[in-house]
N, C-alpha and C positions, 0 to 999 in steps of 0.2 A: 504492500499500501505505500502511495507517494505522500510527499508532504501536504498540507493542507495549510491555505492562508485564509485568513478573514478578510474581507474587503467589501467594506459599505454596505455592512448588513448580512452578509451572505460568506457562507463557507464553501472555499473552491480550491481545486488542484493547483497547484503553484504556478504548473504552465500556462492556466488560465486566468491568473490573476494579473489582468492587463490593464493599465492606465493611461487614458489618451495623452495625445502628444501636448494637446494645449493645456495640460495640467498645471498650475502656476508653481508646484512645488517643482516640477521639473525646467520648468524656463524662467522661474525668476527665485528659486531657493525658498519659495513664500511659504514656510510650514515649519512644523515643529516635531520632534521626538521624543520618546523616554524608550531606556533599555531596563529590564527588571529583572532580577536574578530572581530563580526559582529553584528553592530548595526541598524536597520531600513532597513535591505536590504543590507547593503553597507559594505563592509570590511574595517575596521578602520585601517587607515594609511596602506594600502598595499603596496605602494611604498618603504618604508624604511622595510618593512619585505622580500621585495624579493631583496632588495640590500642586506639585512644580509644574505638571504639564498645565494646570488651570492658569496658574501666574505667569506662564511663558504665553499661552493664549491670550489671556488679557492684555498683555504689553503689545502684542502685534494686532489685536481686535480681530482673533479668529474665533468662531464658532466651532465648539465643541459637540459632539454627542452628550447624552445624559451619562453621569458617573457609572449609574447601575448597568449600563448597556454596555460599556467598557470593560466593567468587571466582570459581567457575565460570559462575554467572549472570550475575554481572557482565560477562565474556566474550563470552557467547551473547546478553545482550540488546545490547550493543554490534552484533554481529555480526547479529540481526536486524532492528536498526533503520538498519545501514548507515552507522554513525558511527565517525568518527575526531578528532573535535573535539568534545568533548562534555564535559557534565556530569552524573555520576551523582547522584540523589537516593535514598539509602537508609533506611528508616523501619523500626524493630519496635517494635510494641506489646505489650503486655499480653495482647492478645487479646480473646477475646467471652465475656462471661457477664453474668448479670443484674445489673443495675445496684445495687451497695453499695459503701460506702467499703473496707469490709474485704475484700482482696486476696484473691480465692478462690485454694486452691491445685489444681494440675494442670490448668491452662489451656493451649492450645495458643498462642505467641505470632502475632501476625499480622505477615508480612514483605512489604514490599511495596518494589521497586525500579522506577524511572523512569530514562531515559537520552534527553537531549535534546540538540540541536547547542548550541553553545557558540562564537562568534566570540571572537576576539583581543579585549581590551579597546580601545575607541576610542582613538586615539594623540593625539586631541585632549585625552583626559583626563589624561594623564600629561605631555603637552606644556606645558597651560596651568593643571592643578592644580584642587583642586577645592575648595569651601568646605564647612565644617563648623558644627554647633552644638551647645554644651554643654548637657546635661539633667541632673537629679538621675537617680542609679542607685537605682531602688528596687527591680530583682529581687529575688530569693529567696537565699539564701544558698549555694547549690548551683550556681554558674554554671558550674563546672567540667564538669558533668554535662549533655551536648549532648541536653538536652529538646526536645520538641515544644512544650511549653508557651513560646511565644513572644510572649504579648500584648503586653507590656511594651516587647520591643522594636520591634514592628510599630508600636506607638503612638508611640516615640523616634523612627523613621525617618520616619513621617508629620509628625509636628513638625518636622522636620528638612527635609522637601519643601517644606512650607508656608512655612519662611522660605527658601526658595530655593537650600537646603544641599544637598548630595551625602550627607551622613552624621551621623548624630547620636553623639556623645561622650560616654560615661555618667561621670558623676563621684559619687563615694560617700564623703560626710563629708570634702570638700575633695580626696580623691585621683583620680586620673584613673585609670580603669579599662580602658576597651577602646568599641570603636564599638559599635553596636547590631546589626551584622552584620560585626564585622571586629576585629583587634586593631590597636592603635596604638604607634607609635613616635615619640619626639620627641628631636632632638638638642638639648642644652642644654650649653651651655658646651663643644663640642665632642666630648661623650661623648652616645653613643644610650641612651636610656632607653626601657624598656618594663615594665609591669607584671609582677611575678613570676607565675608559675605557682602558683595557689591557688585557694581557693574562690570567688575572686570575678570570675574570669577564664574563659573557654574558651579555652585556649591552642591556636591553629590550626595546622596542618600548615604551611601557608605561613609562618605567625609563625615556626617553627621554622626552614626555610628560610632566611628573610631573616635570621636570627640566624646561621646557616650563611656564607653569604655576606658577610655584614658582617665577621664575623670574620677571613674570607679576606682581604678587602680592608683588611684593619687598622684597621679603625674600633673604639675603644675602645667597650665594650657592656656595660650594667649592667641586668640584669633586676631591678629595684628599682621601690617606689613613688615618684611623684613627684607634686607636688600641681597643683592648679588654675592657681594662680600662677608656679609653674616652666612649666607649658604654655604660657603667655601670653608669657614672654621667649623660648621655642625659637627657634632659628634655623631649623630645620626640622622639619616633623611629615610622615609618612605612614600610610597605612592599609595593611593585608595581609589578602589572603582568597584562598579557592581560586577564585572567580569574578573577581572585580576585580583580582586578583596585587597588586601594589604601585602605589599610586596616592599622589603628592603632596598635602599639604593647604597651600593657599596663602592661606586667611583662615579664622578661627576666631571665631565671635561678632561678625562683622563687621570686626574686626581683622586687619591682614595677620601673616601669618607670615614671619619675616624680610623680606626683600624683596619678597614677595609674590609670586613665582615658584617655580617648583621649584627646588630647591638641589642642587648636585652629589653632596651624599653620597646623596640620594634616587635620583637618575637612575643613579649610579653601581650603588646596590643592585640598580634595577630592571634593567637591564641585564644585571649577572651572573646575577639570577633567573630571566631569559628564556634564557640561555645553560644554566643548570643545567636547565631543563625540557627543553631540545632534547637534551643529554645525556643524560637520564635515561629 
């Protein structure tokens, strides 16, 4: 049995899940999305994900289907694809209309949802840690909107990959913001720093969970701006995201982070995060 996709209220085989060429998501990146991790058949923190989806939609004046409809579709999509460990991709675009810059009134949004198997992150990644590369953050000023317009992110990710790094770290005017597809934490002089929630980062759901468990473990934490120079002297650094979860960074731009191995604070947060996903 092939993969089933949710498209505008119907469940269809992926090869029949087609969108018109004049969909504004295709022509203008006029749309938003969410990626939701599923553990044991249950979407992890679905409410915060849908809260963020609604904030993104409100920021660009985009209509959404009722939340209950999205939740029911996600459950049914998992059932039809027989998935318990998965990643759900939900995308809502403005819809289909003749191409023009002026946003037309009264068009119906296009809603697409896929669900695919996701395995636990490779243990070697968090046992050995990963390399990262800093790149200039040239994205738009609305990074808090989870837009499908991710060209700059994908170019940064490719640049990191070509340099043998796992992820790119954005730096805007000397301030560290986040990764190309993740949020970033740095342990500096015994305090965990992560960029504050503003228009220069996309505050992740896993980021929020990492903050929770860090505070429960008693680690001092500040949602404050920090510089690239601060990052260079950090004792520990880690990424957070829905798919890779918590990943230690052991090298940035060819320089070791701390002792060049995953640190105890990061590994403790990862262990607590894993316990949280099982509990919830």
